[in-house]
C-alpha angles and dihedrals in degrees: 000000000000094000099047091137094061092121088065088068105056093151095058116122133198110254113248089222089074090062097035096149094057128074104254092215093055101044114125101205091193095057093039096049097123092048093047093048092048093050092048091050093048101039111002129125122219091270089057090050091051091050093047093050092047091047100047105016125225094288093050092049092047091050090051093047090055090054101044109117097210137024126154117250096260095050092042093054092042095056091040089058098039096048096033094239117155110236090233089066093056119094092211091056093047091049091049092051093049095047115104115240122235095256100034097066 
């Protein structure tokens, strides 16, 4: 994984700009895990990735990735490769495969 050294950055924090629509003082990072993981994947900088991995651990992040409803193709394939998650175990991939295309309806 490209951020294997995340434990070397225990003071990293998730940037409040990733969760701009929520009050930073009221965020429950446990309940909002899937949202936080999705935002870090889509828009996060390395510091955000370090913070996410320290906060949830590899297993927590992998579990969230599997349950995220939408990721674009680039992000979906990136996390699939980095965390060794088969695409067929990812909700966003399954939803994309089952969606009817514009011309196939």
